[in-house]
C-alpha positions as a printed NumPy array, in Angstrom:
array([[ -0.422,  21.057,   1.585],
       [ -1.413,  18.458,  -0.259],
       [ -2.97 ,  14.972,   1.541],
       [ -1.494,  11.269,   0.855],
       [ -3.666,   8.85 ,   2.472],
       [ -1.663,   5.428,   2.692],
       [ -4.191,   2.961,   2.981],
       [ -2.887,  -0.74 ,   3.29 ],
       [ -2.457,  -3.642,   5.652],
       [  0.085,  -4.692,   8.202],
       [  3.13 ,  -3.372,   6.249],
       [  1.611,   0.127,   5.946],
       [  0.863,  -0.497,   9.951],
       [  4.16 ,  -1.418,   9.794],
       [  4.27 ,  -4.555,  11.426],
       [  8.28 ,  -5.833,  12.517],
       [  8.945,  -8.94 ,  11.562],
       [ 11.158,  -9.959,  14.685],
       [  9.297,  -8.839,  17.386],
       [  5.925,  -9.229,  16.055],
       [  5.01 ,  -5.415,  17.39 ],
       [  5.229,  -2.119,  15.8  ],
       [  8.106,  -0.333,  13.769],
       [  8.888,   3.076,  15.409],
       [  6.838,   6.069,  13.104],
       [ 10.521,   6.747,  11.748],
       [ 11.126,   3.549,  10.543],
       [  7.092,   3.136,   9.086],
       [  7.256,   3.198,   5.197],
       [  4.426,   6.02 ,   5.538],
       [  6.501,   7.691,   8.645],
       [  9.769,   7.921,   6.48 ],
       [  8.046,   9.189,   3.266],
       [  6.852,  12.307,   5.17 ],
       [ 10.174,  12.63 ,   6.49 ],
       [ 11.626,  12.328,   2.957],
       [  8.583,  14.345,   1.541],
       [  9.296,  17.291,   3.756],
       [ 12.877,  17.14 ,   2.875],
       [ 12.703,  17.732,  -0.53 ],
       [ 10.036,  20.89 ,  -0.294],
       [ 12.951,  21.784,   2.118],
       [ 15.178,  21.911,  -0.878],
       [ 12.877,  23.328,  -3.192],
       [ 12.605,  26.3  ,  -1.153],
       [ 15.664,  27.481,  -2.386],
       [ 15.822,  29.345,  -5.91 ],
       [ 16.355,  26.909,  -9.108],
       [ 14.521,  24.503,  -7.102],
       [ 12.327,  22.267,  -9.516],
       [  8.51 ,  22.44 ,  -9.307],
       [  7.314,  19.347,  -8.614],
       [  8.439,  19.972,  -5.02 ],
       [  6.809,  23.143,  -4.819],
       [  4.372,  22.04 ,  -2.22 ],
       [  4.559,  20.299,   1.208],
       [  2.236,  17.246,   1.873],
       [  0.63 ,  15.801,   4.931],
       [  0.642,  11.79 ,   4.726],
       [ -1.915,   9.579,   6.462],
       [ -1.449,   6.494,   7.994],
       [ -4.021,   4.007,   7.297],
       [ -2.709,   0.642,   7.546],
       [ -4.217,  -2.658,   9.798],
       [ -2.339,  -5.881,   9.823],
       [ -5.048,  -8.411,   7.93 ],
       [ -6.241,  -6.078,   6.065],
       [ -8.046,  -7.707,   2.845],
       [ -9.679,  -5.949,  -0.439],
       [-13.139,  -6.951,  -0.485],
       [-13.096, -10.13 ,   1.261],
       [-14.869, -10.657,   4.737],
       [-12.079, -12.367,   7.27 ],
       [-14.078, -15.5  ,   8.9  ],
       [-12.49 , -14.708,  12.166],
       [-12.492, -11.086,  11.912],
       [-14.715,  -9.543,   9.408],
       [-13.891,  -5.91 ,  10.399],
       [-10.354,  -6.636,   7.66 ],
       [-12.332,  -5.914,   4.544],
       [-10.602,  -3.164,   2.754],
       [-14.123,  -2.149,   1.114],
       [-16.015,  -1.559,   4.295],
       [-13.433,   1.165,   5.73 ],
       [-12.375,   2.799,   2.769],
       [-14.983,   5.336,   2.599],
       [-15.12 ,   6.859,   6.422],
       [-11.726,   6.457,   5.935],
       [-11.583,   9.162,   2.933],
       [-14.731,  10.744,   4.26 ],
       [-12.599,  11.625,   7.992],
       [ -9.278,  13.089,   5.538],
       [-10.949,  14.6  ,   2.72 ],
       [ -9.884,  16.27 ,   1.24 ],
       [ -7.553,  13.438,  -0.314],
       [ -5.322,  14.905,  -3.206],
       [ -2.931,  11.1  ,  -3.638],
       [ -4.675,   7.6  ,  -2.384],
       [ -1.489,   5.074,  -2.415],
       [ -3.345,   1.666,  -2.269],
       [ -1.573,  -1.004,  -1.161],
       [ -3.681,  -4.329,  -0.682],
       [ -3.913,  -7.937,  -1.677],
       [ -1.169,  -9.789,   0.744],
       [ -3.795, -11.244,   2.915],
       [ -6.128, -12.292,  -0.016],
       [ -3.343, -14.882,  -0.726],
       [ -4.448, -16.568,   2.917],
       [ -5.575, -20.529,   1.276],
       [ -9.171, -19.953,   2.964],
       [-10.111, -17.359,   0.264],
       [ -8.247, -19.709,  -2.649],
       [ -8.292, -16.638,  -4.67 ],
       [ -5.675, -15.345,  -7.616],
       [ -3.582, -12.963,  -8.325],
       [ -5.9  , -11.629, -10.944],
       [ -8.816, -12.191,  -8.691],
       [ -7.631, -10.002,  -6.222],
       [ -6.512,  -7.457,  -8.551],
       [ -9.751,  -7.257, -10.016],
       [-10.721,  -6.623,  -6.335],
       [ -8.325,  -4.134,  -6.468],
       [-10.005,  -2.436,  -9.026],
       [-13.152,  -2.671,  -6.693],
       [-11.465,  -0.626,  -4.746],
       [-10.262,   2.37 ,  -7.156],
       [-13.724,   2.571,  -8.329],
       [-14.872,   3.181,  -4.723],
       [-12.253,   5.915,  -4.126],
       [-13.295,   7.498,  -7.441],
       [-16.66 ,   7.351,  -7.244],
       [-16.816,   8.922,  -3.965],
       [-14.2  ,  11.628,  -3.554],
       [-16.219,  13.285,  -6.572],
       [-19.165,  13.255,  -4.703],
       [-17.506,  14.479,  -1.348],
       [-15.184,  16.222,  -2.2  ],
       [-15.556,  18.079,  -5.588],
       [-12.391,  15.469,  -7.574],
       [-10.898,  12.76 ,  -7.704],
       [ -7.407,  12.149,  -5.988],
       [ -4.441,  10.85 ,  -7.62 ],
       [ -4.097,   7.235,  -6.985],
       [ -1.207,   5.085,  -7.022],
       [ -1.747,   1.375,  -7.339],
       [  1.04 ,  -0.426,  -5.746],
       [  1.312,  -4.276,  -6.124],
       [  2.117,  -5.543,  -3.259],
       [  5.335,  -6.974,  -1.615],
       [  5.794, -10.997,  -3.007],
       [  5.6  , -13.953,  -0.48 ],
       [  9.244, -14.975,   0.691],
       [  9.937, -18.471,  -0.592],
       [ 10.517, -20.066,   2.905],
       [  6.956, -19.17 ,   3.922],
       [  6.548, -22.965,   4.366],
       [  9.054, -22.208,   7.761],
       [  7.253, -19.525,   8.539],
       [  5.203, -18.989,  11.691],
       [  2.276, -17.872,   9.047],
       [  2.699, -20.953,   7.327],
       [ -0.667, -22.387,   8.813],
       [ -2.341, -18.748,   6.494],
       [ -0.67 , -19.049,   3.046],
       [ -0.004, -22.483,   1.725],
       [  2.852, -22.774,  -0.816],
       [  0.894, -22.041,  -3.368],
       [  0.964, -18.225,  -2.53 ],
       [  4.756, -17.624,  -3.19 ],
       [  4.16 , -17.961,  -6.734],
       [  0.731, -16.176,  -7.101],
       [  2.447, -13.14 ,  -5.067],
       [  4.978, -13.481,  -8.172],
       [  1.796, -12.672, -10.773],
       [  0.749,  -9.788,  -8.818],
       [  2.747,  -7.463, -10.921],
       [  1.336,  -7.688, -14.174],
       [ -2.28 ,  -8.457, -13.1  ],
       [ -2.221,  -5.077, -11.196],
       [ -0.593,  -3.115, -13.674],
       [ -3.216,  -4.131, -16.173],
       [ -6.094,  -3.137, -13.523],
       [ -3.832,   0.437, -13.259],
       [ -4.263,   0.744, -16.681],
       [ -7.683,  -0.262, -17.164],
       [ -9.119,   2.827, -14.357],
       [ -6.063,   5.094, -15.122],
       [ -4.377,   4.648, -12.096],
       [ -0.088,   4.891, -11.493],
       [  1.275,   1.808, -11.338],
       [  4.004,   1.256,  -8.748],
       [  5.507,  -2.749,  -8.002],
       [  6.509,  -2.688,  -4.781],
       [  8.258,  -6.749,  -5.573],
       [ 10.584,  -4.72 ,  -8.198],
       [ 12.559,  -2.576,  -5.22 ],
       [ 11.372,  -4.555,  -1.881],
       [ 11.517,  -8.081,  -0.608],
       [ 10.017,  -9.481,   2.07 ],
       [ 12.125, -10.62 ,   5.478],
       [ 13.509, -14.182,   6.285],
       [ 11.978, -13.525,   9.251],
       [  8.873, -14.377,   8.359],
       [  8.616, -13.996,   4.341],
       [  5.648, -11.646,   4.305],
       [  6.458,  -8.463,   6.405],
       [  9.052,  -5.867,   5.361],
       [ 12.64 ,  -5.087,   7.084],
       [ 13.443,  -1.354,   7.704],
       [ 15.725,  -1.418,   5.291],
       [ 12.887,  -2.252,   3.263],
       [ 10.667,   0.209,   4.425],
       [ 13.412,   2.944,   3.684],
       [ 13.153,   1.435,   0.721],
       [  9.675,   1.778,  -0.15 ],
       [  9.463,   5.097,   1.282],
       [ 11.952,   7.098,  -1.093],
       [ 11.015,   5.159,  -4.502],
       [  7.719,   6.497,  -3.764],
       [  8.54 ,  10.005,  -3.013],
       [ 10.163,   9.79 ,  -6.571],
       [  6.66 ,   8.927,  -7.641],
       [  4.703,  11.321,  -5.495],
       [  6.733,  14.346,  -6.36 ],
       [  6.322,  13.004, -10.421],
       [  2.951,  13.842,  -9.956]])
């Protein structure tokens, strides 16, 4: 049994842009990832199946609305992703794979960070995962560093436009190259979410049901290739 920890923000939590509530587990990319991996493992139990799917998996959902990389939200400071990371890793150890998808909330105008700075902050999380797991569980998990989805072009008309200024749209387009650079430096597995999914038209920020399904299926391919 391999444990996969999915550490992210509202798009890992499963925020529904149409209702403001939460998608069901089957729709959330984390829940669908579990279903896809279970299906692959079932197939792998048959003769001739690929060895890459021979293990079973448990997917741990750790998404929090508004979570940042390492910055303190002035209103809700407990959403700092660095603060909760060690307790989270310790609670779920041993962790074999970490899928880390954070950075979107760092684009809020109140923080005024660039994509390069945000990627560097994601690198701090990667270092923390490595150092802490080596000490607490005796080995370092594989880390899939996910460059977040883009901010939609219609953000100025979104209900979240008070938080995200127009510049966030352009900065989000710089996520991928900067996250790739950090991933290469830190020895992570890089995945560009924006290459396979887009934010919803409803709020230019959160994912549609279809996007959750697609993200899960693409990440399952990465997991099974490890």
